[in-house]
Structures are given as structure tokens and as C-alpha cells.
C-alpha positions in Angstrom: 17.3 9.9 40.2 18.6 8.5 36.9 16.5 5.4 37.3 13.3 7.5 37.8 14.0 9.6 34.7 14.9 6.6 32.5 11.9 4.7 33.7 9.6 7.7 33.0 11.1 8.1 29.6 10.5 4.4 28.8 6.9 4.6 30.0 6.3 7.7 27.9 7.9 6.1 24.8 5.7 3.0 25.2 2.6 5.1 25.7 3.3 7.3 22.6 4.2 4.2 20.5 0.8 2.6 21.3 -1.0 5.7 20.2 1.0 6.1 17.0 0.6 2.4 15.9 -3.2 2.6 16.5 -3.6 5.8 14.5 -1.5 4.7 11.5 -3.4 1.3 11.3 -6.7 3.1 11.4 -5.9 5.1 8.2 -6.2 2.0 5.9 -9.3 2.2 3.8 -10.4 -0.7 1.7 -12.3 1.6 -0.7 -8.9 2.9 -1.9 -7.3 -0.4 -2.9 -8.1 -2.0 -6.2 -6.5 -5.2 -7.6 -5.9 -6.6 -11.1 -4.9 -10.2 -12.0 -2.5 -11.1 -14.8 -2.2 -14.5 -16.3 1.4 -15.7 -16.4 0.8 -19.4 -17.1 2.3 -19.1 -20.6 4.9 -16.5 -19.8 8.6 -17.0 -19.0 10.4 -14.8 -16.6 10.4 -11.2 -17.6 11.0 -7.6 -16.5 8.4 -4.9 -16.7 9.3 -1.3 -17.1 6.0 0.5 -17.5 2.4 0.4 -16.1 -0.7 2.0 -17.3 -4.2 2.6 -15.8 -7.5 4.1 -16.8 -10.6 5.1 -15.0 -12.8 5.0 -18.1 -15.5 7.6 -18.1 -14.8 8.9 -14.6 -15.2 12.5 -13.9 -15.3 14.9 -10.9 -14.2 13.0 -7.7 -13.2 10.0 -9.8 -10.2 11.8 -11.2 -6.7 11.3 -9.8 -5.9 14.7 -8.4 -2.8 16.8 -9.0 -0.1 16.0 -6.3 -2.0 12.9 -5.1 0.0 9.7 -4.5 -0.8 6.0 -5.2 1.1 2.9 -4.3 1.5 -0.1 -6.7 2.0 -3.5 -5.1 3.1 -6.5 -7.3 2.7 -9.9 -5.8 1.7 -13.6 -6.3 -1.1 -13.3 -3.8 -4.0 -10.9 -3.8 -2.8 -7.7 -2.0 0.7 -9.1 -1.8 3.9 -7.1 -2.5 6.8 -9.5 -2.4 7.7 -9.0 -6.1 7.8 -5.2 -5.9 6.3 -2.0 -4.6 6.3 1.4 -6.4 4.7 4.8 -5.7 3.5 7.3 -8.3 2.6 11.0 -7.6 0.5 12.9 -10.2 3.0 15.5 -11.4 0.6 17.4 -13.5 -1.2 20.6 -12.3 -4.6 19.1 -13.3 -6.5 15.9 -12.4 -6.1 12.9 -14.7 -8.1 9.9 -15.7 -5.4 7.8 -17.2 -1.6 7.6 -17.2 1.3 5.4 -18.4 4.4 5.7 -16.2 7.8 4.0 -16.0 8.8 1.6 -13.3 12.3 2.5 -12.0 13.9 0.1 -11.3 12.1 -2.5 -13.4 10.0 -5.1 -11.8 11.4 -8.6 -12.2 9.0 -11.5 -12.4 10.3 -15.1 -12.1 9.2 -17.7 -14.6 7.6 -19.9 -11.9 4.7 -17.5 -11.4 1.4 -18.5 -12.8 -0.6 -15.4 -11.6 0.6 -11.9 -10.9 -1.6 -9.4 -9.0 -1.1 -5.7 -9.2 -2.8 -3.6 -6.5 -3.4 0.1 -6.6 -3.6 1.8 -3.2 -4.5 5.5 -3.3 -2.7 7.2 -0.5 -4.1 10.8 -0.9 -7.3 10.3 -2.9 -10.1 8.0 -3.7 -9.9 7.0 -7.4 -12.1 4.8 -9.6 -10.1 2.5 -11.9 -11.4 0.3 -14.7 -8.3 -1.1 -16.5 -4.6 -1.7 -15.9 -1.7 -3.0 -18.0 2.0 -3.7 -17.6 4.6 -3.6 -20.4 7.8 -5.7 -20.7 10.4 -5.9 -23.3 9.9 -9.7 -23.9 6.1 -9.8 -23.4 4.8 -6.5 -24.8 1.6 -5.2 -23.2 -0.3 -7.5 -20.8 -3.8 -6.4 -19.6 -5.0 -7.4 -16.2 -8.5 -8.5 -15.2 -10.2 -6.3 -12.6 -10.6 -8.2 -9.3 -12.1 -5.4 -7.3 -11.3 -4.0 -3.9 -8.9 -5.6 -1.5 -9.7 -5.8 2.2 -6.7 -5.0 4.4 -5.6 -7.4 7.1 -7.3 -6.8 10.4 -5.5 -4.7 12.9 -4.1 -6.8 15.8 -5.9 -5.0 18.6 -4.5 -7.3 21.4 -1.0 -6.0 20.7 -2.2 -2.4 20.9 -4.1 -3.0 24.1 -1.0 -4.6 25.6 1.2 -1.6 24.7 -1.4 0.8 26.2 -1.8 -1.3 29.5 2.0 -1.6 29.9 2.4 2.2 29.4 -0.3 3.0 32.0 1.3 0.4 34.3 4.7 2.2 33.9 3.1 5.5 34.9 1.5 3.9 38.0 4.8 2.3 39.0 6.6 5.7 38.6 4.0 7.5 40.6 4.2 5.0 43.4 8.1 5.3 43.5 
């Protein structure tokens, strides 16, 4: 009896895991990821403690809504985040078109980096953005060049299909027992 219950529990877990992983991967939307490129070729290693962004003359749906969240990824490759990741939630009770906010803890960038990418991913809201900058004690303000939208990595469907088939197989095995 214990074997039947543990097998059934395992089959249910695999089945639910396959559904959850498919659903979470499907929520990625390339429209909501915008990247900027910073030239580090003449900069030594530094630490950045602030970032700023602006959506220019945006209005209406282009504004960053109150309570909405965005994620900042800092990396040496477009869309990468190996240098750092931070989130920011609009704390104001109104929509905003630009903001400057602290990075806590600071983002450390090694001196061997020639190019730094900063990618904005809007978790709760679509938001137009036209400019971005980062500020460090040793470098002052650096302004990035707009690259555009970042396409997310494709979802590995074979892995999801394998999880689904193995869950259904587990149910069939339990029914036959």
C-alpha cells in the first residue's frame, strides 16, 4: 500500500511540475525587455550605486505604473546577468516616466570588461524607455546606447514533453497495478 501511495504521489508531482514549468516559461514577453550598451573600453574596475531611466515623451500606457515592478540585469553579453540583477518597484501612488534609484548593494564591474549591457525587464507592465544611465563614484554618470528589445531564449519544449509523458506513464502504471 505504501508503494502505491508513494508512486502515485511521485506521478502527481511530475505531472504538476511539467504544467508549472510550461506556464512560467510562457509568461516571458520580448516586448517587455529593453537593453542598453555601455562602453567600458577606457574604464577601470568600478562600483555603480545608482541607475536612471527615462521614457522621454511617453504618456498613457507608456508610463511605469504605481506598484509595477521591473528587473535590471547587468551583464557582459546582451541579456546576460552574471554581473548583477536588481529589481525596482514603483513606490509612488502615480505613474512615472523617469526615475533615479539606488543599487543596494552596489554593482561591481571588473576592469577587464569592454562592454556592459543593462537590460530592463518589466515584470508587471509594458513600458517604453528611451535612455538609461548608471552612476559610479569613480566614473560619474555613464549613458548607455539603446540597443532595443531582447529576445528571450527559446523554451526547451522537449524537456517539457518528456515530463508530461513520464507523468502520464506513471498514472498508467499506477492504474494497471
